[in-house]
PDB file as gemmi writes it, atoms N, CA and C in Angstrom:
CRYST1    1.000    1.000    1.000  90.00  90.00  90.00 P 1                      
ATOM      1  N   UNK A   1      19.230  -7.367   5.237  1.00  0.00           N  
ATOM      2  CA  UNK A   1      19.632  -6.781   3.192  1.00  0.00           C  
ATOM      3  C   UNK A   1      18.469  -6.843   2.995  1.00  0.00           C  
ATOM      4  N   UNK A   2      17.702  -5.969   2.576  1.00  0.00           N  
ATOM      5  CA  UNK A   2      16.862  -5.612   1.153  1.00  0.00           C  
ATOM      6  C   UNK A   2      17.472  -6.020  -0.456  1.00  0.00           C  
ATOM      7  N   UNK A   3      16.789  -6.685  -0.957  1.00  0.00           N  
ATOM      8  CA  UNK A   3      17.365  -6.759  -1.966  1.00  0.00           C  
ATOM      9  C   UNK A   3      16.429  -5.868  -3.248  1.00  0.00           C  
ATOM     10  N   UNK A   4      16.591  -5.754  -3.960  1.00  0.00           N  
ATOM     11  CA  UNK A   4      15.743  -5.765  -5.196  1.00  0.00           C  
ATOM     12  C   UNK A   4      16.081  -6.035  -6.056  1.00  0.00           C  
ATOM     13  N   UNK A   5      15.070  -6.063  -7.506  1.00  0.00           N  
ATOM     14  CA  UNK A   5      14.789  -7.082  -8.494  1.00  0.00           C  
ATOM     15  C   UNK A   5      13.783  -6.168  -9.538  1.00  0.00           C  
ATOM     16  N   UNK A   6      14.022  -6.753 -10.569  1.00  0.00           N  
ATOM     17  CA  UNK A   6      12.104  -5.485 -11.860  1.00  0.00           C  
ATOM     18  C   UNK A   6      12.062  -6.905 -12.502  1.00  0.00           C  
ATOM     19  N   UNK A   7      10.831  -6.655 -12.134  1.00  0.00           N  
ATOM     20  CA  UNK A   7      10.049  -7.051 -13.101  1.00  0.00           C  
ATOM     21  C   UNK A   7      10.213  -6.496 -14.945  1.00  0.00           C  
ATOM     22  N   UNK A   8       9.330  -6.706 -16.416  1.00  0.00           N  
ATOM     23  CA  UNK A   8       9.264  -6.065 -16.933  1.00  0.00           C  
ATOM     24  C   UNK A   8       7.406  -6.146 -17.265  1.00  0.00           C  
ATOM     25  N   UNK A   9       6.591  -5.957 -17.443  1.00  0.00           N  
ATOM     26  CA  UNK A   9       5.217  -6.029 -18.072  1.00  0.00           C  
ATOM     27  C   UNK A   9       4.657  -4.867 -17.978  1.00  0.00           C  
ATOM     28  N   UNK A  10       4.407  -5.609 -19.741  1.00  0.00           N  
ATOM     29  CA  UNK A  10       3.876  -4.762 -21.166  1.00  0.00           C  
ATOM     30  C   UNK A  10       5.210  -3.076 -21.354  1.00  0.00           C  
ATOM     31  N   UNK A  11       6.527  -3.765 -20.886  1.00  0.00           N  
ATOM     32  CA  UNK A  11       7.409  -2.472 -21.018  1.00  0.00           C  
ATOM     33  C   UNK A  11       7.343  -1.708 -20.393  1.00  0.00           C  
ATOM     34  N   UNK A  12       6.968  -2.131 -19.340  1.00  0.00           N  
ATOM     35  CA  UNK A  12       7.108  -0.879 -17.264  1.00  0.00           C  
ATOM     36  C   UNK A  12       7.643  -2.285 -16.871  1.00  0.00           C  
ATOM     37  N   UNK A  13       9.334  -1.478 -16.188  1.00  0.00           N  
ATOM     38  CA  UNK A  13      10.274  -1.507 -15.324  1.00  0.00           C  
ATOM     39  C   UNK A  13       9.486  -2.211 -13.776  1.00  0.00           C  
ATOM     40  N   UNK A  14       9.472  -2.480 -13.178  1.00  0.00           N  
ATOM     41  CA  UNK A  14       8.249  -2.387 -11.469  1.00  0.00           C  
ATOM     42  C   UNK A  14       9.780  -3.506 -11.286  1.00  0.00           C  
ATOM     43  N   UNK A  15       9.703  -2.424 -10.396  1.00  0.00           N  
ATOM     44  CA  UNK A  15      10.598  -2.740  -9.007  1.00  0.00           C  
ATOM     45  C   UNK A  15       9.803  -3.768  -7.684  1.00  0.00           C  
ATOM     46  N   UNK A  16      10.208  -4.832  -7.047  1.00  0.00           N  
ATOM     47  CA  UNK A  16      10.449  -5.868  -6.195  1.00  0.00           C  
ATOM     48  C   UNK A  16      10.896  -5.699  -5.693  1.00  0.00           C  
ATOM     49  N   UNK A  17      11.176  -5.706  -4.412  1.00  0.00           N  
ATOM     50  CA  UNK A  17      11.678  -5.202  -2.652  1.00  0.00           C  
ATOM     51  C   UNK A  17      11.178  -6.971  -2.151  1.00  0.00           C  
ATOM     52  N   UNK A  18      12.972  -7.558  -1.187  1.00  0.00           N  
ATOM     53  CA  UNK A  18      12.405  -8.754  -1.296  1.00  0.00           C  
ATOM     54  C   UNK A  18      12.914  -8.913   0.071  1.00  0.00           C  
ATOM     55  N   UNK A  19      12.614  -8.675   1.182  1.00  0.00           N  
ATOM     56  CA  UNK A  19      12.913  -8.103   2.463  1.00  0.00           C  
ATOM     57  C   UNK A  19      13.534  -8.972   2.887  1.00  0.00           C  
ATOM     58  N   UNK A  20      14.258  -9.622   4.286  1.00  0.00           N  
ATOM     59  CA  UNK A  20      15.050 -10.183   4.766  1.00  0.00           C  
ATOM     60  C   UNK A  20      13.755 -11.465   5.914  1.00  0.00           C  
ATOM     61  N   UNK A  21      13.065 -11.721   5.420  1.00  0.00           N  
ATOM     62  CA  UNK A  21      12.146 -12.660   5.493  1.00  0.00           C  
ATOM     63  C   UNK A  21      10.911 -12.909   4.762  1.00  0.00           C  
ATOM     64  N   UNK A  22      11.790 -12.639   3.420  1.00  0.00           N  
ATOM     65  CA  UNK A  22      11.723 -13.380   2.773  1.00  0.00           C  
ATOM     66  C   UNK A  22      10.364 -12.515   1.246  1.00  0.00           C  
ATOM     67  N   UNK A  23       9.648 -11.516   2.121  1.00  0.00           N  
ATOM     68  CA  UNK A  23       8.252 -10.832   1.328  1.00  0.00           C  
ATOM     69  C   UNK A  23       8.252 -10.286   0.016  1.00  0.00           C  
ATOM     70  N   UNK A  24       8.107 -10.418  -0.735  1.00  0.00           N  
ATOM     71  CA  UNK A  24       8.298  -9.663  -1.524  1.00  0.00           C  
ATOM     72  C   UNK A  24       6.947  -8.034  -1.960  1.00  0.00           C  
ATOM     73  N   UNK A  25       8.188  -7.407  -1.926  1.00  0.00           N  
ATOM     74  CA  UNK A  25       6.719  -6.005  -2.298  1.00  0.00           C  
ATOM     75  C   UNK A  25       6.920  -5.084  -3.517  1.00  0.00           C  
ATOM     76  N   UNK A  26       6.041  -5.520  -4.339  1.00  0.00           N  
ATOM     77  CA  UNK A  26       5.727  -4.716  -5.217  1.00  0.00           C  
ATOM     78  C   UNK A  26       5.351  -3.156  -5.134  1.00  0.00           C  
ATOM     79  N   UNK A  27       6.645  -2.640  -5.683  1.00  0.00           N  
ATOM     80  CA  UNK A  27       6.020  -0.854  -6.119  1.00  0.00           C  
ATOM     81  C   UNK A  27       4.993  -0.621  -6.836  1.00  0.00           C  
ATOM     82  N   UNK A  28       4.331   0.460  -6.341  1.00  0.00           N  
ATOM     83  CA  UNK A  28       2.923   0.811  -7.317  1.00  0.00           C  
ATOM     84  C   UNK A  28       3.320   2.269  -7.781  1.00  0.00           C  
ATOM     85  N   UNK A  29       4.357   2.967  -6.668  1.00  0.00           N  
ATOM     86  CA  UNK A  29       4.428   3.793  -7.833  1.00  0.00           C  
ATOM     87  C   UNK A  29       4.951   3.381  -9.251  1.00  0.00           C  
ATOM     88  N   UNK A  30       6.069   2.627  -9.190  1.00  0.00           N  
ATOM     89  CA  UNK A  30       6.528   1.792 -10.988  1.00  0.00           C  
ATOM     90  C   UNK A  30       5.331   1.885 -11.711  1.00  0.00           C  
ATOM     91  N   UNK A  31       4.650   0.942 -11.085  1.00  0.00           N  
ATOM     92  CA  UNK A  31       3.039   0.562 -11.362  1.00  0.00           C  
ATOM     93  C   UNK A  31       2.596   1.850 -12.424  1.00  0.00           C  
ATOM     94  N   UNK A  32       2.449   2.747 -12.021  1.00  0.00           N  
ATOM     95  CA  UNK A  32       1.782   3.911 -12.038  1.00  0.00           C  
ATOM     96  C   UNK A  32       2.083   4.516 -12.353  1.00  0.00           C  
ATOM     97  N   UNK A  33       3.377   4.164 -13.454  1.00  0.00           N  
ATOM     98  CA  UNK A  33       3.732   5.412 -13.976  1.00  0.00           C  
ATOM     99  C   UNK A  33       4.159   6.192 -16.098  1.00  0.00           C  
ATOM    100  N   UNK A  34       3.638   4.408 -15.969  1.00  0.00           N  
ATOM    101  CA  UNK A  34       2.711   5.373 -17.158  1.00  0.00           C  
ATOM    102  C   UNK A  34       1.162   5.528 -17.424  1.00  0.00           C  
ATOM    103  N   UNK A  35       1.051   5.981 -16.996  1.00  0.00           N  
ATOM    104  CA  UNK A  35      -1.221   6.516 -16.889  1.00  0.00           C  
ATOM    105  C   UNK A  35      -0.210   7.678 -16.399  1.00  0.00           C  
ATOM    106  N   UNK A  36      -1.285   8.715 -16.573  1.00  0.00           N  
ATOM    107  CA  UNK A  36      -1.444   9.508 -16.775  1.00  0.00           C  
ATOM    108  C   UNK A  36      -2.129  10.447 -15.227  1.00  0.00           C  
ATOM    109  N   UNK A  37      -1.771  11.107 -14.232  1.00  0.00           N  
ATOM    110  CA  UNK A  37      -1.877  11.310 -12.683  1.00  0.00           C  
ATOM    111  C   UNK A  37      -1.230  10.444 -12.375  1.00  0.00           C  
ATOM    112  N   UNK A  38      -0.120   9.151 -12.663  1.00  0.00           N  
ATOM    113  CA  UNK A  38      -0.430   8.118 -12.072  1.00  0.00           C  
ATOM    114  C   UNK A  38      -0.592   8.008 -10.885  1.00  0.00           C  
ATOM    115  N   UNK A  39       0.756   8.561 -10.266  1.00  0.00           N  
ATOM    116  CA  UNK A  39       0.647   8.802  -8.083  1.00  0.00           C  
ATOM    117  C   UNK A  39      -0.646   8.847  -7.345  1.00  0.00           C  
ATOM    118  N   UNK A  40      -1.370   9.407  -8.354  1.00  0.00           N  
ATOM    119  CA  UNK A  40      -3.365   9.592  -8.135  1.00  0.00           C  
ATOM    120  C   UNK A  40      -3.757   8.622  -8.311  1.00  0.00           C  
ATOM    121  N   UNK A  41      -3.486   7.607  -9.026  1.00  0.00           N  
ATOM    122  CA  UNK A  41      -4.199   6.502  -9.181  1.00  0.00           C  
ATOM    123  C   UNK A  41      -4.429   5.718  -7.874  1.00  0.00           C  
ATOM    124  N   UNK A  42      -3.609   5.657  -7.285  1.00  0.00           N  
ATOM    125  CA  UNK A  42      -2.593   4.836  -6.369  1.00  0.00           C  
ATOM    126  C   UNK A  42      -3.476   5.887  -4.955  1.00  0.00           C  
ATOM    127  N   UNK A  43      -3.239   7.118  -4.411  1.00  0.00           N  
ATOM    128  CA  UNK A  43      -4.502   8.173  -3.693  1.00  0.00           C  
ATOM    129  C   UNK A  43      -5.619   7.667  -4.621  1.00  0.00           C  
ATOM    130  N   UNK A  44      -5.924   7.268  -5.113  1.00  0.00           N  
ATOM    131  CA  UNK A  44      -7.418   6.906  -5.741  1.00  0.00           C  
ATOM    132  C   UNK A  44      -7.852   5.434  -4.894  1.00  0.00           C  
ATOM    133  N   UNK A  45      -6.910   4.780  -5.014  1.00  0.00           N  
ATOM    134  CA  UNK A  45      -7.216   3.367  -4.999  1.00  0.00           C  
ATOM    135  C   UNK A  45      -6.649   3.196  -3.583  1.00  0.00           C  
ATOM    136  N   UNK A  46      -6.315   4.289  -2.720  1.00  0.00           N  
ATOM    137  CA  UNK A  46      -6.613   3.400  -1.327  1.00  0.00           C  
ATOM    138  C   UNK A  46      -7.202   4.612  -0.858  1.00  0.00           C  
ATOM    139  N   UNK A  47      -7.925   5.283  -1.276  1.00  0.00           N  
ATOM    140  CA  UNK A  47      -9.501   5.895  -0.323  1.00  0.00           C  
ATOM    141  C   UNK A  47     -11.004   4.834  -1.061  1.00  0.00           C  
ATOM    142  N   UNK A  48     -10.400   3.872  -2.140  1.00  0.00           N  
ATOM    143  CA  UNK A  48     -11.904   3.126  -1.736  1.00  0.00           C  
ATOM    144  C   UNK A  48     -11.929   2.528  -0.687  1.00  0.00           C  
ATOM    145  N   UNK A  49     -13.279   2.262  -1.037  1.00  0.00           N  
ATOM    146  CA  UNK A  49     -13.807   1.453   0.166  1.00  0.00           C  
ATOM    147  C   UNK A  49     -13.249  -0.201   0.062  1.00  0.00           C  
ATOM    148  N   UNK A  50     -13.579  -0.304  -1.058  1.00  0.00           N  
ATOM    149  CA  UNK A  50     -12.777  -2.233  -1.231  1.00  0.00           C  
ATOM    150  C   UNK A  50     -11.632  -2.348  -1.117  1.00  0.00           C  
ATOM    151  N   UNK A  51     -10.445  -1.226  -1.504  1.00  0.00           N  
ATOM    152  CA  UNK A  51      -9.568  -1.317  -1.256  1.00  0.00           C  
ATOM    153  C   UNK A  51      -9.105  -1.096  -0.158  1.00  0.00           C  
ATOM    154  N   UNK A  52      -9.774  -0.463   0.976  1.00  0.00           N  
ATOM    155  CA  UNK A  52      -9.647  -0.789   2.490  1.00  0.00           C  
ATOM    156  C   UNK A  52      -9.889  -1.881   3.236  1.00  0.00           C  
ATOM    157  N   UNK A  53     -11.423  -2.756   2.915  1.00  0.00           N  
ATOM    158  CA  UNK A  53     -12.264  -3.424   3.175  1.00  0.00           C  
ATOM    159  C   UNK A  53     -10.975  -5.090   2.713  1.00  0.00           C  
ATOM    160  N   UNK A  54      -9.961  -4.940   1.669  1.00  0.00           N  
ATOM    161  CA  UNK A  54      -8.802  -5.694   1.334  1.00  0.00           C  
ATOM    162  C   UNK A  54      -7.968  -5.854   2.048  1.00  0.00           C  
ATOM    163  N   UNK A  55      -7.240  -4.516   2.323  1.00  0.00           N  
ATOM    164  CA  UNK A  55      -5.539  -4.422   3.244  1.00  0.00           C  
ATOM    165  C   UNK A  55      -6.704  -5.008   4.833  1.00  0.00           C  
ATOM    166  N   UNK A  56      -7.631  -4.674   4.566  1.00  0.00           N  
ATOM    167  CA  UNK A  56      -7.922  -5.179   6.751  1.00  0.00           C  
ATOM    168  C   UNK A  56      -7.881  -6.776   7.374  1.00  0.00           C  
ATOM    169  N   UNK A  57      -8.257  -7.049   5.968  1.00  0.00           N  
ATOM    170  CA  UNK A  57      -8.656  -9.054   5.533  1.00  0.00           C  
ATOM    171  C   UNK A  57      -7.132  -8.922   5.698  1.00  0.00           C  
ATOM    172  N   UNK A  58      -5.844  -8.499   4.487  1.00  0.00           N  
ATOM    173  CA  UNK A  58      -4.926  -9.559   4.316  1.00  0.00           C  
ATOM    174  C   UNK A  58      -3.905  -9.336   5.809  1.00  0.00           C  
ATOM    175  N   UNK A  59      -4.619  -8.015   6.635  1.00  0.00           N  
ATOM    176  CA  UNK A  59      -3.491  -7.496   7.477  1.00  0.00           C  
ATOM    177  C   UNK A  59      -4.125  -8.592   8.962  1.00  0.00           C  
ATOM    178  N   UNK A  60      -5.308  -8.737   9.122  1.00  0.00           N  
ATOM    179  CA  UNK A  60      -5.538  -9.988  10.141  1.00  0.00           C  
ATOM    180  C   UNK A  60      -5.404 -10.697   9.880  1.00  0.00           C  
ATOM    181  N   UNK A  61      -4.627 -11.571   8.456  1.00  0.00           N  
ATOM    182  CA  UNK A  61      -5.137 -12.763   7.798  1.00  0.00           C  
ATOM    183  C   UNK A  61      -3.340 -13.426   8.524  1.00  0.00           C  
ATOM    184  N   UNK A  62      -2.104 -11.595   7.845  1.00  0.00           N  
ATOM    185  CA  UNK A  62      -1.034 -12.321   8.321  1.00  0.00           C  
ATOM    186  C   UNK A  62      -0.752 -11.654   8.849  1.00  0.00           C  
ATOM    187  N   UNK A  63      -0.634 -10.714   9.789  1.00  0.00           N  
ATOM    188  CA  UNK A  63      -0.597  -9.703  11.017  1.00  0.00           C  
ATOM    189  C   UNK A  63      -0.662  -9.750  12.087  1.00  0.00           C  
ATOM    190  N   UNK A  64      -0.651 -10.611  13.328  1.00  0.00           N  
ATOM    191  CA  UNK A  64      -0.429 -11.027  14.724  1.00  0.00           C  
ATOM    192  C   UNK A  64      -0.507  -9.551  15.627  1.00  0.00           C  
ATOM    193  N   UNK A  65      -0.480  -8.600  14.985  1.00  0.00           N  
ATOM    194  CA  UNK A  65      -0.863  -6.918  15.889  1.00  0.00           C  
ATOM    195  C   UNK A  65      -1.017  -6.052  15.156  1.00  0.00           C  
ATOM    196  N   UNK A  66      -1.574  -6.205  14.265  1.00  0.00           N  
ATOM    197  CA  UNK A  66      -2.694  -5.561  13.439  1.00  0.00           C  
ATOM    198  C   UNK A  66      -3.508  -5.149  14.589  1.00  0.00           C  
ATOM    199  N   UNK A  67      -3.914  -3.424  14.404  1.00  0.00           N  
ATOM    200  CA  UNK A  67      -4.834  -3.382  15.352  1.00  0.00           C  
ATOM    201  C   UNK A  67      -6.833  -3.118  14.812  1.00  0.00           C  
ATOM    202  N   UNK A  68      -7.433  -4.443  15.241  1.00  0.00           N  
ATOM    203  CA  UNK A  68      -8.463  -4.026  14.699  1.00  0.00           C  
ATOM    204  C   UNK A  68      -9.293  -3.463  14.741  1.00  0.00           C  
ATOM    205  N   UNK A  69      -9.316  -3.138  15.932  1.00  0.00           N  
ATOM    206  CA  UNK A  69     -10.117  -1.755  16.679  1.00  0.00           C  
ATOM    207  C   UNK A  69      -9.807  -0.647  16.266  1.00  0.00           C  
ATOM    208  N   UNK A  70      -8.653  -0.228  15.646  1.00  0.00           N  
ATOM    209  CA  UNK A  70      -7.961   1.162  15.027  1.00  0.00           C  
ATOM    210  C   UNK A  70      -9.152   1.337  13.755  1.00  0.00           C  
ATOM    211  N   UNK A  71      -8.994  -0.458  12.970  1.00  0.00           N  
ATOM    212  CA  UNK A  71      -8.987  -0.686  11.747  1.00  0.00           C  
ATOM    213  C   UNK A  71     -10.802  -0.736  11.489  1.00  0.00           C  
ATOM    214  N   UNK A  72     -11.479  -0.974  12.085  1.00  0.00           N  
ATOM    215  CA  UNK A  72     -12.766  -0.976  12.225  1.00  0.00           C  
ATOM    216  C   UNK A  72     -13.427   0.668  12.917  1.00  0.00           C  
ATOM    217  N   UNK A  73     -12.874   1.595  12.968  1.00  0.00           N  
ATOM    218  CA  UNK A  73     -13.269   2.838  12.659  1.00  0.00           C  
ATOM    219  C   UNK A  73     -12.467   3.874  11.048  1.00  0.00           C  
ATOM    220  N   UNK A  74     -11.964   3.135  11.044  1.00  0.00           N  
ATOM    221  CA  UNK A  74     -11.324   3.581   9.724  1.00  0.00           C  
ATOM    222  C   UNK A  74     -12.244   2.535   8.726  1.00  0.00           C  
ATOM    223  N   UNK A  75     -12.474   1.582   8.362  1.00  0.00           N  
ATOM    224  CA  UNK A  75     -13.757   1.366   8.185  1.00  0.00           C  
ATOM    225  C   UNK A  75     -14.494   1.795   7.708  1.00  0.00           C  
ATOM    226  N   UNK A  76     -15.307   1.710   9.030  1.00  0.00           N  
ATOM    227  CA  UNK A  76     -16.701   2.762   8.673  1.00  0.00           C  
ATOM    228  C   UNK A  76     -16.774   4.395   8.674  1.00  0.00           C  
ATOM    229  N   UNK A  77     -15.153   4.992   8.278  1.00  0.00           N  
ATOM    230  CA  UNK A  77     -15.256   6.374   7.392  1.00  0.00           C  
ATOM    231  C   UNK A  77     -15.111   6.060   5.919  1.00  0.00           C  
ATOM    232  N   UNK A  78     -14.616   4.689   5.737  1.00  0.00           N  
ATOM    233  CA  UNK A  78     -14.398   4.636   4.596  1.00  0.00           C  
ATOM    234  C   UNK A  78     -15.728   4.878   3.566  1.00  0.00           C  
ATOM    235  N   UNK A  79     -15.627   5.307   2.572  1.00  0.00           N  
ATOM    236  CA  UNK A  79     -16.859   5.583   1.335  1.00  0.00           C  
ATOM    237  C   UNK A  79     -17.380   6.672   1.302  1.00  0.00           C  
ATOM    238  N   UNK A  80     -17.182   7.637   2.165  1.00  0.00           N  
ATOM    239  CA  UNK A  80     -17.792   8.883   2.872  1.00  0.00           C  
ATOM    240  C   UNK A  80     -17.269   9.883   1.790  1.00  0.00           C  
ATOM    241  N   UNK A  81     -18.142  10.846   1.754  1.00  0.00           N  
ATOM    242  CA  UNK A  81     -17.393  12.002   0.852  1.00  0.00           C  
ATOM    243  C   UNK A  81     -15.190  12.196   1.662  1.00  0.00           C  
ATOM    244  N   UNK A  82     -15.849  11.980   2.846  1.00  0.00           N  
ATOM    245  CA  UNK A  82     -14.125  13.549   3.363  1.00  0.00           C  
ATOM    246  C   UNK A  82     -13.727  11.502   3.730  1.00  0.00           C  
ATOM    247  N   UNK A  83     -13.609  11.614   3.658  1.00  0.00           N  
ATOM    248  CA  UNK A  83     -12.731  10.011   3.662  1.00  0.00           C  
ATOM    249  C   UNK A  83     -11.097  10.061   3.260  1.00  0.00           C  
ATOM    250  N   UNK A  84      -9.987  10.176   3.339  1.00  0.00           N  
ATOM    251  CA  UNK A  84      -8.545  10.718   3.006  1.00  0.00           C  
ATOM    252  C   UNK A  84      -7.544   9.824   3.570  1.00  0.00           C  
ATOM    253  N   UNK A  85      -7.206   8.916   3.186  1.00  0.00           N  
ATOM    254  CA  UNK A  85      -6.759   8.414   3.911  1.00  0.00           C  
ATOM    255  C   UNK A  85      -5.036   7.790   3.054  1.00  0.00           C  
ATOM    256  N   UNK A  86      -3.487   8.559   3.616  1.00  0.00           N  
ATOM    257  CA  UNK A  86      -2.710   7.597   2.498  1.00  0.00           C  
ATOM    258  C   UNK A  86      -2.388   6.345   3.680  1.00  0.00           C  
ATOM    259  N   UNK A  87      -0.932   5.976   2.665  1.00  0.00           N  
ATOM    260  CA  UNK A  87      -0.078   4.687   3.155  1.00  0.00           C  
ATOM    261  C   UNK A  87       0.469   4.869   4.222  1.00  0.00           C  
ATOM    262  N   UNK A  88       0.881   6.604   4.951  1.00  0.00           N  
ATOM    263  CA  UNK A  88       1.747   6.173   5.713  1.00  0.00           C  
ATOM    264  C   UNK A  88       0.331   6.182   7.449  1.00  0.00           C  
ATOM    265  N   UNK A  89      -1.185   6.844   6.679  1.00  0.00           N  
ATOM    266  CA  UNK A  89      -1.330   7.022   8.056  1.00  0.00           C  
ATOM    267  C   UNK A  89      -2.478   6.136   7.951  1.00  0.00           C  
ATOM    268  N   UNK A  90      -2.504   5.438   7.603  1.00  0.00           N  
ATOM    269  CA  UNK A  90      -2.066   3.792   7.351  1.00  0.00           C  
ATOM    270  C   UNK A  90      -1.864   2.590   8.029  1.00  0.00           C  
ATOM    271  N   UNK A  91      -0.591   3.468   7.814  1.00  0.00           N  
ATOM    272  CA  UNK A  91       0.407   2.339   8.944  1.00  0.00           C  
ATOM    273  C   UNK A  91       0.134   2.970  10.150  1.00  0.00           C  
ATOM    274  N   UNK A  92       0.749   3.921  10.634  1.00  0.00           N  
ATOM    275  CA  UNK A  92       0.903   4.801  11.998  1.00  0.00           C  
ATOM    276  C   UNK A  92      -0.549   4.056  12.898  1.00  0.00           C  
ATOM    277  N   UNK A  93      -1.804   3.631  12.164  1.00  0.00           N  
ATOM    278  CA  UNK A  93      -3.503   4.052  13.175  1.00  0.00           C  
ATOM    279  C   UNK A  93      -3.240   2.450  12.890  1.00  0.00           C  
ATOM    280  N   UNK A  94      -2.880   1.113  12.179  1.00  0.00           N  
ATOM    281  CA  UNK A  94      -3.464   0.428  12.475  1.00  0.00           C  
ATOM    282  C   UNK A  94      -2.039  -0.803  12.523  1.00  0.00           C  
ATOM    283  N   UNK A  95      -1.065  -0.161  12.852  1.00  0.00           N  
ATOM    284  CA  UNK A  95       0.402  -1.112  12.713  1.00  0.00           C  
ATOM    285  C   UNK A  95       0.248  -2.466  11.800  1.00  0.00           C  
ATOM    286  N   UNK A  96      -0.067  -1.391  10.128  1.00  0.00           N  
ATOM    287  CA  UNK A  96      -0.193  -3.015   8.788  1.00  0.00           C  
ATOM    288  C   UNK A  96       1.325  -2.388   8.501  1.00  0.00           C  
ATOM    289  N   UNK A  97       2.193  -4.013   7.390  1.00  0.00           N  
ATOM    290  CA  UNK A  97       2.825  -4.537   7.430  1.00  0.00           C  
ATOM    291  C   UNK A  97       2.642  -4.921   5.943  1.00  0.00           C  
ATOM    292  N   UNK A  98       1.556  -5.557   5.495  1.00  0.00           N  
ATOM    293  CA  UNK A  98       1.728  -4.950   3.605  1.00  0.00           C  
ATOM    294  C   UNK A  98       1.585  -4.177   3.159  1.00  0.00           C  
ATOM    295  N   UNK A  99       1.932  -2.823   3.153  1.00  0.00           N  
ATOM    296  CA  UNK A  99       2.037  -1.776   2.756  1.00  0.00           C  
ATOM    297  C   UNK A  99       3.245  -0.938   3.355  1.00  0.00           C  
ATOM    298  N   UNK A 100       4.569   0.003   2.401  1.00  0.00           N  
ATOM    299  CA  UNK A 100       4.721   0.703   2.813  1.00  0.00           C  
ATOM    300  C   UNK A 100       5.436   1.524   2.147  1.00  0.00           C  
ATOM    301  N   UNK A 101       5.755   3.135   2.741  1.00  0.00           N  
ATOM    302  CA  UNK A 101       5.652   4.385   1.619  1.00  0.00           C  
ATOM    303  C   UNK A 101       7.475   4.368   2.191  1.00  0.00           C  
ATOM    304  N   UNK A 102       7.515   4.596   0.972  1.00  0.00           N  
ATOM    305  CA  UNK A 102       9.242   5.419   1.077  1.00  0.00           C  
ATOM    306  C   UNK A 102       9.684   6.663   0.422  1.00  0.00           C  
ATOM    307  N   UNK A 103      10.315   7.431   1.137  1.00  0.00           N  
ATOM    308  CA  UNK A 103      10.386   9.202   0.839  1.00  0.00           C  
ATOM    309  C   UNK A 103      12.010   9.468  -0.029  1.00  0.00           C  
ATOM    310  N   UNK A 104      11.315  10.304  -1.025  1.00  0.00           N  
ATOM    311  CA  UNK A 104      12.919  10.290  -1.743  1.00  0.00           C  
ATOM    312  C   UNK A 104      13.474   9.791  -2.365  1.00  0.00           C  
ATOM    313  N   UNK A 105      14.490  10.294  -3.080  1.00  0.00           N  
ATOM    314  CA  UNK A 105      15.000   9.053  -4.641  1.00  0.00           C  
ATOM    315  C   UNK A 105      14.529   8.625  -4.334  1.00  0.00           C  
ATOM    316  N   UNK A 106      14.214   7.440  -5.613  1.00  0.00           N  
ATOM    317  CA  UNK A 106      13.869   6.349  -5.430  1.00  0.00           C  
ATOM    318  C   UNK A 106      12.848   5.782  -4.579  1.00  0.00           C  
ATOM    319  N   UNK A 107      12.378   6.824  -3.628  1.00  0.00           N  
ATOM    320  CA  UNK A 107      11.279   6.014  -2.905  1.00  0.00           C  
ATOM    321  C   UNK A 107       9.817   6.276  -3.805  1.00  0.00           C  
ATOM    322  N   UNK A 108       8.860   5.848  -3.385  1.00  0.00           N  
ATOM    323  CA  UNK A 108       7.563   4.996  -3.339  1.00  0.00           C  
ATOM    324  C   UNK A 108       6.800   4.303  -2.925  1.00  0.00           C  
ATOM    325  N   UNK A 109       5.259   3.538  -3.479  1.00  0.00           N  
ATOM    326  CA  UNK A 109       4.962   2.921  -2.551  1.00  0.00           C  
ATOM    327  C   UNK A 109       4.441   1.550  -2.869  1.00  0.00           C  
TER     328      UNK A 109                                                      
END                                                                             
């Protein structure tokens, strides 16, 4: 069973999901609610080469099933003008566990 708790940062409530393995997931969507074009900030963040590098290192440290060769291809593409990565696309291509996206009501990244 997943549990959700909320933290308040500078007046903004941010949901934190605790999964069955006691891992916390912070809702990026909640973090960007107060900003103009908030959801676009997540998209821009995920398309940043430094973010891709960070996610790759994190996954290699904590995810034994991470598809490192597939990530290498993504890493080579990152930073180019034509590069686009979504959370779901990153998860599908690399078997990532550090991010997830939930669609629908109360969804988020």
